[in-house]
KOLKOLTI-590118 format. One record per residue (C-alpha): x, y, z. Coordinates in pm, whole numbers, padded with zeros to 5 digits. Layout:
<site><X>X</X><Y>Y</Y><Z>Z</Z></site>
...
! end
This chain:
<site><X>00000</X><Y>00000</Y><Z>00000</Z></site>
<site><X>00150</X><Y>00332</Y><Z>-00099</Z></site>
<site><X>00148</X><Y>00619</Y><Z>00150</Z></site>
<site><X>-00150</X><Y>00847</Y><Z>00110</Z></site>
<site><X>-00143</X><Y>01219</Y><Z>00048</Z></site>
<site><X>-00098</X><Y>01423</Y><Z>00362</Z></site>
<site><X>-00436</X><Y>01516</Y><Z>00515</Z></site>
<site><X>-00520</X><Y>01777</Y><Z>00774</Z></site>
<site><X>-00711</X><Y>01711</Y><Z>01095</Z></site>
<site><X>-01057</X><Y>01571</Y><Z>01028</Z></site>
<site><X>-01372</X><Y>01495</Y><Z>01220</Z></site>
<site><X>-01444</X><Y>01181</Y><Z>01020</Z></site>
<site><X>-01251</X><Y>00886</Y><Z>00884</Z></site>
<site><X>-01398</X><Y>00980</Y><Z>00544</Z></site>
<site><X>-01088</X><Y>01202</Y><Z>00508</Z></site>
<site><X>-00870</X><Y>00892</Y><Z>00493</Z></site>
<site><X>-00872</X><Y>00609</Y><Z>00238</Z></site>
<site><X>-00880</X><Y>00273</Y><Z>00416</Z></site>
<site><X>-00789</X><Y>-00045</Y><Z>00234</Z></site>
<site><X>-00964</X><Y>-00368</Y><Z>00333</Z></site>
<site><X>-00782</X><Y>-00699</Y><Z>00322</Z></site>
<site><X>-00798</X><Y>-01035</Y><Z>00496</Z></site>
<site><X>-01094</X><Y>-01267</Y><Z>00541</Z></site>
<site><X>-01418</X><Y>-01182</Y><Z>00367</Z></site>
<site><X>-01665</X><Y>-01034</Y><Z>00612</Z></site>
<site><X>-02002</X><Y>-01204</Y><Z>00565</Z></site>
<site><X>-02187</X><Y>-01066</Y><Z>00745</Z></site>
<site><X>-02012</X><Y>-00732</Y><Z>00801</Z></site>
<site><X>-01854</X><Y>-00743</Y><Z>01149</Z></site>
<site><X>-02058</X><Y>-00602</Y><Z>01435</Z></site>
<site><X>-01751</X><Y>-00566</Y><Z>01659</Z></site>
<site><X>-01442</X><Y>-00374</Y><Z>01545</Z></site>
<site><X>-01107</X><Y>-00326</Y><Z>01717</Z></site>
<site><X>-00945</X><Y>00012</Y><Z>01643</Z></site>
<site><X>-00569</X><Y>00058</Y><Z>01686</Z></site>
<site><X>-00360</X><Y>00371</Y><Z>01620</Z></site>
<site><X>-00010</X><Y>00274</Y><Z>01507</Z></site>
<site><X>00314</X><Y>00468</Y><Z>01486</Z></site>
<site><X>00660</X><Y>00313</Y><Z>01443</Z></site>
<site><X>00582</X><Y>-00021</Y><Z>01606</Z></site>
<site><X>00793</X><Y>-00253</Y><Z>01391</Z></site>
<site><X>00924</X><Y>-00432</Y><Z>01701</Z></site>
<site><X>00580</X><Y>-00507</Y><Z>01845</Z></site>
<site><X>00312</X><Y>-00491</Y><Z>01575</Z></site>
<site><X>00349</X><Y>-00857</Y><Z>01475</Z></site>
<site><X>00283</X><Y>-00983</Y><Z>01829</Z></site>
<site><X>-00002</X><Y>-00735</Y><Z>01867</Z></site>
<site><X>-00178</X><Y>-00850</Y><Z>01549</Z></site>
<site><X>-00132</X><Y>-01218</Y><Z>01627</Z></site>
<site><X>-00292</X><Y>-01163</Y><Z>01968</Z></site>
<site><X>-00585</X><Y>-00985</Y><Z>01806</Z></site>
<site><X>-00623</X><Y>-01264</Y><Z>01552</Z></site>
<site><X>-00634</X><Y>-01525</Y><Z>01831</Z></site>
<site><X>-00960</X><Y>-01399</Y><Z>01985</Z></site>
<site><X>-01186</X><Y>-01685</Y><Z>02091</Z></site>
<site><X>-01547</X><Y>-01735</Y><Z>02191</Z></site>
<site><X>-01688</X><Y>-01512</Y><Z>01917</Z></site>
<site><X>-01939</X><Y>-01576</Y><Z>01642</Z></site>
<site><X>-01755</X><Y>-01637</Y><Z>01312</Z></site>
<site><X>-01740</X><Y>-01325</Y><Z>01098</Z></site>
<site><X>-01835</X><Y>-01092</Y><Z>01383</Z></site>
<site><X>-01494</X><Y>-00931</Y><Z>01442</Z></site>
<site><X>-01304</X><Y>-00679</Y><Z>01232</Z></site>
<site><X>-00987</X><Y>-00472</Y><Z>01278</Z></site>
<site><X>-00899</X><Y>-00112</Y><Z>01188</Z></site>
<site><X>-00535</X><Y>-00001</Y><Z>01185</Z></site>
<site><X>-00462</X><Y>00370</Y><Z>01153</Z></site>
<site><X>-00092</X><Y>00401</Y><Z>01078</Z></site>
<site><X>00040</X><Y>00754</Y><Z>01106</Z></site>
<site><X>00386</X><Y>00898</Y><Z>01046</Z></site>
<site><X>00555</X><Y>00557</Y><Z>01037</Z></site>
<site><X>00921</X><Y>00579</Y><Z>00935</Z></site>
<site><X>01039</X><Y>00230</Y><Z>01031</Z></site>
<site><X>00927</X><Y>-00104</Y><Z>00889</Z></site>
<site><X>00576</X><Y>-00098</Y><Z>01040</Z></site>
<site><X>00390</X><Y>-00035</Y><Z>00714</Z></site>
<site><X>00562</X><Y>-00323</Y><Z>00535</Z></site>
<site><X>00487</X><Y>-00558</Y><Z>00824</Z></site>
<site><X>00119</X><Y>-00463</Y><Z>00825</Z></site>
<site><X>00096</X><Y>-00502</Y><Z>00448</Z></site>
<site><X>00241</X><Y>-00851</Y><Z>00484</Z></site>
<site><X>00046</X><Y>-00965</Y><Z>00793</Z></site>
<site><X>-00299</X><Y>-00815</Y><Z>00744</Z></site>
<site><X>-00399</X><Y>-01014</Y><Z>00432</Z></site>
<site><X>-00314</X><Y>-01339</Y><Z>00613</Z></site>
<site><X>-00526</X><Y>-01272</Y><Z>00921</Z></site>
<site><X>-00844</X><Y>-01469</Y><Z>00983</Z></site>
<site><X>-01047</X><Y>-01149</Y><Z>01032</Z></site>
<site><X>-01106</X><Y>-00861</Y><Z>00789</Z></site>
<site><X>-00867</X><Y>-00569</Y><Z>00831</Z></site>
<site><X>-00902</X><Y>-00208</Y><Z>00719</Z></site>
<site><X>-00589</X><Y>00005</Y><Z>00733</Z></site>
<site><X>-00452</X><Y>00336</Y><Z>00615</Z></site>
<site><X>-00118</X><Y>00511</Y><Z>00643</Z></site>
<site><X>-00104</X><Y>00889</Y><Z>00659</Z></site>
<site><X>00161</X><Y>01149</Y><Z>00724</Z></site>
<site><X>00057</X><Y>01458</Y><Z>00916</Z></site>
<site><X>00290</X><Y>01695</Y><Z>01100</Z></site>
<site><X>00027</X><Y>01779</Y><Z>01362</Z></site>
<site><X>-00046</X><Y>01418</Y><Z>01460</Z></site>
<site><X>-00088</X><Y>01326</Y><Z>01827</Z></site>
<site><X>-00233</X><Y>01040</Y><Z>02030</Z></site>
<site><X>-00589</X><Y>01168</Y><Z>02059</Z></site>
<site><X>-00609</X><Y>01258</Y><Z>01691</Z></site>
<site><X>-00485</X><Y>00914</Y><Z>01586</Z></site>
<site><X>-00709</X><Y>00721</Y><Z>01826</Z></site>
<site><X>-01010</X><Y>00922</Y><Z>01713</Z></site>
<site><X>-00931</X><Y>00853</Y><Z>01347</Z></site>
<site><X>-00907</X><Y>00478</Y><Z>01414</Z></site>
<site><X>-01227</X><Y>00468</Y><Z>01618</Z></site>
<site><X>-01416</X><Y>00687</Y><Z>01371</Z></site>
<site><X>-01320</X><Y>00445</Y><Z>01095</Z></site>
<site><X>-01450</X><Y>00157</Y><Z>01309</Z></site>
<site><X>-01775</X><Y>00346</Y><Z>01371</Z></site>
<site><X>-01819</X><Y>00414</Y><Z>01000</Z></site>
<site><X>-01765</X><Y>00044</Y><Z>00924</Z></site>
<site><X>-02034</X><Y>-00052</Y><Z>01174</Z></site>
<site><X>-02271</X><Y>00210</Y><Z>01032</Z></site>
<site><X>-02215</X><Y>00085</Y><Z>00678</Z></site>
<site><X>-02304</X><Y>-00267</Y><Z>00790</Z></site>
<site><X>-02622</X><Y>-00153</Y><Z>00959</Z></site>
<site><X>-02498</X><Y>-00245</Y><Z>01308</Z></site>
<site><X>-02661</X><Y>00034</Y><Z>01506</Z></site>
<site><X>-02570</X><Y>-00140</Y><Z>01833</Z></site>
<site><X>-02222</X><Y>-00246</Y><Z>01724</Z></site>
<site><X>-01917</X><Y>-00232</Y><Z>01947</Z></site>
<site><X>-01587</X><Y>-00048</Y><Z>01906</Z></site>
<site><X>-01282</X><Y>-00162</Y><Z>02103</Z></site>
<site><X>-00962</X><Y>00036</Y><Z>02140</Z></site>
<site><X>-00613</X><Y>-00086</Y><Z>02221</Z></site>
<site><X>-00254</X><Y>00006</Y><Z>02137</Z></site>
<site><X>-00004</X><Y>-00135</Y><Z>01890</Z></site>
<site><X>00243</X><Y>-00231</Y><Z>02166</Z></site>
<site><X>-00025</X><Y>-00414</Y><Z>02367</Z></site>
<site><X>-00094</X><Y>-00786</Y><Z>02393</Z></site>
<site><X>-00461</X><Y>-00872</Y><Z>02438</Z></site>
<site><X>-00553</X><Y>-01216</Y><Z>02580</Z></site>
<site><X>-00769</X><Y>-01453</Y><Z>02369</Z></site>
<site><X>-01082</X><Y>-01370</Y><Z>02569</Z></site>
<site><X>-01038</X><Y>-00991</Y><Z>02566</Z></site>
<site><X>-01315</X><Y>-00917</Y><Z>02317</Z></site>
<site><X>-01548</X><Y>-01179</Y><Z>02466</Z></site>
<site><X>-01508</X><Y>-01037</Y><Z>02817</Z></site>
<site><X>-01579</X><Y>-00684</Y><Z>02695</Z></site>
<site><X>-01892</X><Y>-00803</Y><Z>02515</Z></site>
<site><X>-02006</X><Y>-00997</Y><Z>02822</Z></site>
<site><X>-01988</X><Y>-00680</Y><Z>03033</Z></site>
<site><X>-02195</X><Y>-00499</Y><Z>02772</Z></site>
<site><X>-02450</X><Y>-00776</Y><Z>02759</Z></site>
<site><X>-02482</X><Y>-00726</Y><Z>03135</Z></site>
<site><X>-02585</X><Y>-00365</Y><Z>03076</Z></site>
<site><X>-02276</X><Y>-00151</Y><Z>03020</Z></site>
<site><X>-02253</X><Y>00111</Y><Z>02745</Z></site>
<site><X>-01875</X><Y>00110</Y><Z>02772</Z></site>
<site><X>-01606</X><Y>-00097</Y><Z>02942</Z></site>
<site><X>-01273</X><Y>00020</Y><Z>03082</Z></site>
<site><X>-01019</X><Y>-00256</Y><Z>03135</Z></site>
<site><X>-00707</X><Y>-00290</Y><Z>03347</Z></site>
<site><X>-00344</X><Y>-00310</Y><Z>03235</Z></site>
<site><X>-00040</X><Y>-00499</Y><Z>03353</Z></site>
<site><X>00320</X><Y>-00440</Y><Z>03250</Z></site>
<site><X>00494</X><Y>-00692</Y><Z>03028</Z></site>
<site><X>00672</X><Y>-00911</Y><Z>03287</Z></site>
<site><X>00991</X><Y>-00952</Y><Z>03086</Z></site>
<site><X>01023</X><Y>-00577</Y><Z>03030</Z></site>
<site><X>00917</X><Y>-00488</Y><Z>03384</Z></site>
<site><X>01197</X><Y>-00710</Y><Z>03519</Z></site>
<site><X>01450</X><Y>-00471</Y><Z>03362</Z></site>
<site><X>01316</X><Y>-00168</Y><Z>03550</Z></site>
<site><X>01459</X><Y>-00049</Y><Z>03884</Z></site>
<site><X>01309</X><Y>-00272</Y><Z>04160</Z></site>
<site><X>01165</X><Y>00033</Y><Z>04337</Z></site>
<site><X>00931</X><Y>00104</Y><Z>04046</Z></site>
<site><X>00726</X><Y>-00218</Y><Z>04043</Z></site>
<site><X>00729</X><Y>-00210</Y><Z>04425</Z></site>
<site><X>00573</X><Y>00135</Y><Z>04414</Z></site>
<site><X>00325</X><Y>00015</Y><Z>04154</Z></site>
<site><X>00211</X><Y>-00266</Y><Z>04384</Z></site>
<site><X>00156</X><Y>-00021</Y><Z>04668</Z></site>
<site><X>-00043</X><Y>00213</Y><Z>04445</Z></site>
<site><X>-00254</X><Y>-00073</Y><Z>04314</Z></site>
<site><X>-00325</X><Y>-00198</Y><Z>04666</Z></site>
<site><X>-00424</X><Y>00147</Y><Z>04792</Z></site>
<site><X>-00632</X><Y>00221</Y><Z>04484</Z></site>
<site><X>-00826</X><Y>-00104</Y><Z>04534</Z></site>
<site><X>-00899</X><Y>-00013</Y><Z>04897</Z></site>
<site><X>-01019</X><Y>00336</Y><Z>04805</Z></site>
<site><X>-01231</X><Y>00197</Y><Z>04523</Z></site>
<site><X>-01404</X><Y>-00046</Y><Z>04756</Z></site>
<site><X>-01466</X><Y>00232</Y><Z>05009</Z></site>
<site><X>-01612</X><Y>00447</Y><Z>04733</Z></site>
<site><X>-01835</X><Y>00160</Y><Z>04616</Z></site>
<site><X>-01968</X><Y>00115</Y><Z>04970</Z></site>
<site><X>-02025</X><Y>00484</Y><Z>05048</Z></site>
<site><X>-02147</X><Y>00599</Y><Z>04705</Z></site>
<site><X>-02240</X><Y>00282</Y><Z>04515</Z></site>
<site><X>-02296</X><Y>00286</Y><Z>04138</Z></site>
<site><X>-02545</X><Y>00013</Y><Z>04040</Z></site>
<site><X>-02392</X><Y>00003</Y><Z>03692</Z></site>
<site><X>-02035</X><Y>-00037</Y><Z>03820</Z></site>
<site><X>-02053</X><Y>-00240</Y><Z>04141</Z></site>
<site><X>-01762</X><Y>-00366</Y><Z>04344</Z></site>
<site><X>-01536</X><Y>-00539</Y><Z>04253</Z></site>
<site><X>-01429</X><Y>-00271</Y><Z>04007</Z></site>
<site><X>-01127</X><Y>-00049</Y><Z>03946</Z></site>
<site><X>-01054</X><Y>00308</Y><Z>03841</Z></site>
<site><X>-00809</X><Y>00260</Y><Z>03553</Z></site>
<site><X>-00885</X><Y>00456</Y><Z>03238</Z></site>
<site><X>-00647</X><Y>00386</Y><Z>02951</Z></site>
<site><X>-00683</X><Y>00365</Y><Z>02575</Z></site>
<site><X>-00506</X><Y>00027</Y><Z>02575</Z></site>
<site><X>-00835</X><Y>-00132</Y><Z>02686</Z></site>
<site><X>-01154</X><Y>00059</Y><Z>02615</Z></site>
<site><X>-01474</X><Y>-00054</Y><Z>02449</Z></site>
<site><X>-01797</X><Y>00131</Y><Z>02371</Z></site>
<site><X>-02129</X><Y>00072</Y><Z>02203</Z></site>
<site><X>-02175</X><Y>00273</Y><Z>01884</Z></site>
<site><X>-02471</X><Y>00480</Y><Z>02015</Z></site>
<site><X>-02270</X><Y>00591</Y><Z>02320</Z></site>
<site><X>-01972</X><Y>00676</Y><Z>02100</Z></site>
<site><X>-02191</X><Y>00895</Y><Z>01882</Z></site>
<site><X>-02366</X><Y>01052</Y><Z>02182</Z></site>
<site><X>-02044</X><Y>01203</Y><Z>02318</Z></site>
<site><X>-01913</X><Y>01304</Y><Z>01975</Z></site>
<site><X>-01644</X><Y>01038</Y><Z>01955</Z></site>
<site><X>-01298</X><Y>01019</Y><Z>02107</Z></site>
<site><X>-01169</X><Y>01368</Y><Z>02198</Z></site>
<site><X>-00896</X><Y>01470</Y><Z>01953</Z></site>
<site><X>-00669</X><Y>01615</Y><Z>02222</Z></site>
<site><X>-00291</X><Y>01561</Y><Z>02250</Z></site>
<site><X>-00292</X><Y>01405</Y><Z>02596</Z></site>
<site><X>-00542</X><Y>01223</Y><Z>02815</Z></site>
<site><X>-00796</X><Y>01153</Y><Z>02544</Z></site>
<site><X>-00892</X><Y>00823</Y><Z>02706</Z></site>
<site><X>-00972</X><Y>00978</Y><Z>03044</Z></site>
<site><X>-01160</X><Y>01265</Y><Z>02880</Z></site>
<site><X>-01362</X><Y>01017</Y><Z>02676</Z></site>
<site><X>-01473</X><Y>00814</Y><Z>02978</Z></site>
<site><X>-01548</X><Y>01132</Y><Z>03173</Z></site>
<site><X>-01767</X><Y>01250</Y><Z>02887</Z></site>
<site><X>-01949</X><Y>00917</Y><Z>02875</Z></site>
<site><X>-02022</X><Y>00939</Y><Z>03247</Z></site>
<site><X>-02139</X><Y>01299</Y><Z>03239</Z></site>
<site><X>-02374</X><Y>01210</Y><Z>02954</Z></site>
<site><X>-02534</X><Y>00941</Y><Z>03168</Z></site>
<site><X>-02374</X><Y>00642</Y><Z>02995</Z></site>
<site><X>-02309</X><Y>00328</Y><Z>03198</Z></site>
<site><X>-01935</X><Y>00263</Y><Z>03222</Z></site>
<site><X>-01818</X><Y>-00067</Y><Z>03371</Z></site>
<site><X>-01465</X><Y>-00080</Y><Z>03511</Z></site>
<site><X>-01432</X><Y>-00457</Y><Z>03475</Z></site>
<site><X>-01161</X><Y>-00624</Y><Z>03681</Z></site>
<site><X>-01157</X><Y>-00933</Y><Z>03456</Z></site>
<site><X>-01068</X><Y>-00734</Y><Z>03142</Z></site>
<site><X>-00687</X><Y>-00712</Y><Z>03142</Z></site>
<site><X>-00426</X><Y>-00644</Y><Z>02874</Z></site>
<site><X>-00046</X><Y>-00652</Y><Z>02879</Z></site>
<site><X>00125</X><Y>-00322</Y><Z>02799</Z></site>
<site><X>00486</X><Y>-00239</Y><Z>02726</Z></site>
<site><X>00719</X><Y>-00130</Y><Z>03007</Z></site>
<site><X>00950</X><Y>00055</Y><Z>02769</Z></site>
<site><X>01094</X><Y>00395</Y><Z>02866</Z></site>
<site><X>01065</X><Y>00553</Y><Z>02522</Z></site>
<site><X>00708</X><Y>00573</Y><Z>02398</Z></site>
<site><X>00537</X><Y>00698</Y><Z>02085</Z></site>
<site><X>00302</X><Y>00948</Y><Z>02250</Z></site>
<site><X>00423</X><Y>01228</Y><Z>02481</Z></site>
<site><X>00273</X><Y>01195</Y><Z>02827</Z></site>
<site><X>00189</X><Y>00827</Y><Z>02784</Z></site>
<site><X>00275</X><Y>00524</Y><Z>02994</Z></site>
<site><X>00641</X><Y>00527</Y><Z>02886</Z></site>
<site><X>00684</X><Y>00887</Y><Z>02998</Z></site>
<site><X>00520</X><Y>00806</Y><Z>03332</Z></site>
<site><X>00751</X><Y>00509</Y><Z>03388</Z></site>
<site><X>01060</X><Y>00709</Y><Z>03292</Z></site>
<site><X>00960</X><Y>01004</Y><Z>03513</Z></site>
<site><X>00914</X><Y>00777</Y><Z>03812</Z></site>
<site><X>01253</X><Y>00618</Y><Z>03748</Z></site>
<site><X>01410</X><Y>00964</Y><Z>03743</Z></site>
<site><X>01211</X><Y>01104</Y><Z>04039</Z></site>
<site><X>01118</X><Y>00808</Y><Z>04264</Z></site>
<site><X>00935</X><Y>01033</Y><Z>04515</Z></site>
<site><X>00708</X><Y>01200</Y><Z>04260</Z></site>
<site><X>00345</X><Y>01228</Y><Z>04373</Z></site>
<site><X>00094</X><Y>00952</Y><Z>04309</Z></site>
<site><X>-00211</X><Y>00986</Y><Z>04088</Z></site>
<site><X>-00454</X><Y>01253</Y><Z>04205</Z></site>
<site><X>-00719</X><Y>01014</Y><Z>04340</Z></site>
<site><X>-00467</X><Y>00851</Y><Z>04576</Z></site>
<site><X>-00527</X><Y>01103</Y><Z>04852</Z></site>
<site><X>-00536</X><Y>01049</Y><Z>05227</Z></site>
<site><X>-00801</X><Y>00822</Y><Z>05374</Z></site>
<site><X>-00990</X><Y>01102</Y><Z>05554</Z></site>
<site><X>-01002</X><Y>01322</Y><Z>05244</Z></site>
<site><X>-01113</X><Y>01031</Y><Z>05026</Z></site>
<site><X>-01392</X><Y>00932</Y><Z>05266</Z></site>
<site><X>-01515</X><Y>01291</Y><Z>05285</Z></site>
<site><X>-01516</X><Y>01311</Y><Z>04905</Z></site>
<site><X>-01718</X><Y>00990</Y><Z>04869</Z></site>
<site><X>-01964</X><Y>01101</Y><Z>05138</Z></site>
<site><X>-02017</X><Y>01432</Y><Z>04961</Z></site>
<site><X>-02071</X><Y>01257</Y><Z>04631</Z></site>
<site><X>-02339</X><Y>01043</Y><Z>04792</Z></site>
<site><X>-02503</X><Y>01345</Y><Z>04956</Z></site>
<site><X>-02499</X><Y>01556</Y><Z>04637</Z></site>
<site><X>-02642</X><Y>01266</Y><Z>04438</Z></site>
<site><X>-02936</X><Y>01236</Y><Z>04681</Z></site>
<site><X>-02994</X><Y>01611</Y><Z>04687</Z></site>
<site><X>-03000</X><Y>01616</Y><Z>04308</Z></site>
<site><X>-03241</X><Y>01322</Y><Z>04290</Z></site>
<site><X>-03479</X><Y>01487</Y><Z>04538</Z></site>
<site><X>-03466</X><Y>01828</Y><Z>04368</Z></site>
<site><X>-03310</X><Y>01982</Y><Z>04679</Z></site>
<site><X>-02984</X><Y>02079</Y><Z>04511</Z></site>
<site><X>-03176</X><Y>02367</Y><Z>04352</Z></site>
<site><X>-03390</X><Y>02455</Y><Z>04653</Z></site>
<site><X>-03117</X><Y>02462</Y><Z>04918</Z></site>
<site><X>-02775</X><Y>02625</Y><Z>04939</Z></site>
<site><X>-02637</X><Y>02478</Y><Z>05259</Z></site>
<site><X>-02431</X><Y>02227</Y><Z>05063</Z></site>
<site><X>-02265</X><Y>02508</Y><Z>04866</Z></site>
<site><X>-02174</X><Y>02706</Y><Z>05179</Z></site>
<site><X>-02020</X><Y>02397</Y><Z>05339</Z></site>
<site><X>-01815</X><Y>02334</Y><Z>05024</Z></site>
<site><X>-01706</X><Y>02696</Y><Z>04988</Z></site>
<site><X>-01887</X><Y>02745</Y><Z>04656</Z></site>
<site><X>-02023</X><Y>03092</Y><Z>04576</Z></site>
<site><X>-02395</X><Y>03158</Y><Z>04510</Z></site>
<site><X>-02368</X><Y>03210</Y><Z>04133</Z></site>
<site><X>-02160</X><Y>02898</Y><Z>04082</Z></site>
<site><X>-02392</X><Y>02701</Y><Z>04310</Z></site>
<site><X>-02695</X><Y>02802</Y><Z>04104</Z></site>
<site><X>-02518</X><Y>02695</Y><Z>03784</Z></site>
<site><X>-02420</X><Y>02358</Y><Z>03932</Z></site>
<site><X>-02766</X><Y>02293</Y><Z>04075</Z></site>
<site><X>-02924</X><Y>02353</Y><Z>03733</Z></site>
<site><X>-02718</X><Y>02082</Y><Z>03562</Z></site>
<site><X>-02946</X><Y>01799</Y><Z>03441</Z></site>
<site><X>-02733</X><Y>01501</Y><Z>03543</Z></site>
<site><X>-02622</X><Y>01426</Y><Z>03899</Z></site>
<site><X>-02281</X><Y>01301</Y><Z>03790</Z></site>
<site><X>-02215</X><Y>01624</Y><Z>03600</Z></site>
<site><X>-02326</X><Y>01834</Y><Z>03897</Z></site>
<site><X>-02098</X><Y>01635</Y><Z>04128</Z></site>
<site><X>-01800</X><Y>01675</Y><Z>03896</Z></site>
<site><X>-01856</X><Y>02049</Y><Z>03875</Z></site>
<site><X>-01899</X><Y>02079</Y><Z>04252</Z></site>
<site><X>-01568</X><Y>01900</Y><Z>04307</Z></site>
<site><X>-01400</X><Y>02126</Y><Z>04056</Z></site>
<site><X>-01541</X><Y>02442</Y><Z>04217</Z></site>
<site><X>-01494</X><Y>02351</Y><Z>04584</Z></site>
<site><X>-01158</X><Y>02439</Y><Z>04744</Z></site>
<site><X>-01240</X><Y>02185</Y><Z>05015</Z></site>
<site><X>-01257</X><Y>01901</Y><Z>04763</Z></site>
<site><X>-00933</X><Y>01981</Y><Z>04583</Z></site>
<site><X>-00721</X><Y>01672</Y><Z>04530</Z></site>
<site><X>-00406</X><Y>01643</Y><Z>04741</Z></site>
<site><X>-00229</X><Y>01325</Y><Z>04626</Z></site>
<site><X>00003</X><Y>01130</Y><Z>04852</Z></site>
<site><X>00369</X><Y>01064</Y><Z>04798</Z></site>
<site><X>00483</X><Y>00701</Y><Z>04763</Z></site>
<site><X>00638</X><Y>00696</Y><Z>05113</Z></site>
<site><X>00296</X><Y>00774</Y><Z>05264</Z></site>
<site><X>00125</X><Y>00479</Y><Z>05100</Z></site>
<site><X>00204</X><Y>00201</Y><Z>05354</Z></site>
<site><X>00055</X><Y>00403</Y><Z>05642</Z></site>
<site><X>-00261</X><Y>00487</Y><Z>05451</Z></site>
<site><X>-00297</X><Y>00130</Y><Z>05330</Z></site>
<site><X>-00307</X><Y>00022</Y><Z>05696</Z></site>
<site><X>-00562</X><Y>00291</Y><Z>05781</Z></site>
<site><X>-00783</X><Y>00209</Y><Z>05482</Z></site>
<site><X>-00769</X><Y>-00162</Y><Z>05565</Z></site>
<site><X>-00894</X><Y>-00094</Y><Z>05918</Z></site>
<site><X>-01171</X><Y>00136</Y><Z>05795</Z></site>
<site><X>-01289</X><Y>-00121</Y><Z>05540</Z></site>
<site><X>-01283</X><Y>-00398</Y><Z>05798</Z></site>
<site><X>-01529</X><Y>-00192</Y><Z>06001</Z></site>
<site><X>-01745</X><Y>-00124</Y><Z>05697</Z></site>
<site><X>-01759</X><Y>-00492</Y><Z>05607</Z></site>
<site><X>-01847</X><Y>-00593</Y><Z>05962</Z></site>
<site><X>-02122</X><Y>-00331</Y><Z>05979</Z></site>
<site><X>-02260</X><Y>-00450</Y><Z>05647</Z></site>
<site><X>-02271</X><Y>-00812</Y><Z>05766</Z></site>
<site><X>-02438</X><Y>-00712</Y><Z>06093</Z></site>
<site><X>-02696</X><Y>-00498</Y><Z>05916</Z></site>
<site><X>-02788</X><Y>-00778</Y><Z>05677</Z></site>
<site><X>-02813</X><Y>-01032</Y><Z>05957</Z></site>
<site><X>-03043</X><Y>-00808</Y><Z>06160</Z></site>
<site><X>-03265</X><Y>-00736</Y><Z>05861</Z></site>
<site><X>-03281</X><Y>-01105</Y><Z>05780</Z></site>
<site><X>-03391</X><Y>-01165</Y><Z>06138</Z></site>
<site><X>-03676</X><Y>-00921</Y><Z>06096</Z></site>
<site><X>-03538</X><Y>-00657</Y><Z>06329</Z></site>
<site><X>-03626</X><Y>-00380</Y><Z>06088</Z></site>
<site><X>-03294</X><Y>-00212</Y><Z>06162</Z></site>
<site><X>-03189</X><Y>00014</Y><Z>05876</Z></site>
<site><X>-02856</X><Y>-00045</Y><Z>05702</Z></site>
<site><X>-02554</X><Y>00149</Y><Z>05819</Z></site>
<site><X>-02540</X><Y>00485</Y><Z>05635</Z></site>
<site><X>-02280</X><Y>00496</Y><Z>05362</Z></site>
<site><X>-02233</X><Y>00120</Y><Z>05345</Z></site>
<site><X>-02337</X><Y>-00062</Y><Z>05031</Z></site>
<site><X>-02559</X><Y>-00366</Y><Z>05086</Z></site>
<site><X>-02322</X><Y>-00615</Y><Z>04920</Z></site>
<site><X>-02043</X><Y>-00760</Y><Z>05129</Z></site>
<site><X>-01751</X><Y>-00742</Y><Z>04887</Z></site>
<site><X>-01447</X><Y>-00936</Y><Z>04992</Z></site>
! end
């Protein structure tokens, strides 16, 4: 395939000419994986073989879109050789554009997948996103689809570093990662108990990464597609889905293997994060990894604001705004927002008392111990409340504790 003429930024994949090769698609696939690709000659072969090994799917239901941009190594030749020999149909294009960035490329790939689904009449089709240096397990697509069949509009998966590459990193880095993962899991369970989401129940996680995202076509169209921004397009996309009322499942059983390399293809990506933490071991954790007291206060406020919004009291009262340090004009604007999740997000943004103050890695062990003790109490209270209700005592559940006893 010869390189195409240089295009400018576009809102639709119609601006790019995609070639289709590989297995004949009869019927047209109703599930399409979209992958942006740039200079991945070392990893694209393994990536495509993993995609082609998907199991548990109806024959002919899966397709693949590859959006190659600004490739200057042997990636294009490898794709031209591999794609026609895959067992699923593949659409791919190669473009050169000086203004390319991660969000622009991911949007182009996902827009092409959406157009393919539209052309096949699959109004409820599914788009999956991953990266060209990622290895997806054989049940990756099937697990995403299972979560959607259970009611999700979109699914965010987890990631794990390639073990062989991670073994070459400084030992302090994976040790820090384990601490962060442990603390994040504790905070997520606390959040699920204090402010439960029926569409994303515990066990769940809070990872948002383009290496494992999936979305139904209607939800993708509702939010206007993947944001074409240079950095953080995946997080912005999921945030937009949530604020539009879409049901996002953070499924713990959807996991992909990502590269642990120190030189990435997209500025601000995983590689940059790994390298920065190697260079500055004491750099702050992610924003949501704040102290236990601040996290519990945040989750309690989310629960309270959600109830006030549901009862129409967010508009009628202003006590919540005074307590959060939000001015009258801003409070009126927030209270008028139609969706509770959007109002909560704006309240957190506007309130100086809910500003995120992330921990440093040396603080994690102490807060892991504190969170473990707090959750032990929550679990015990939940068990006691259920036992008393089952015995007909009529005792109400403990405030802020979800009814399920997650272990």
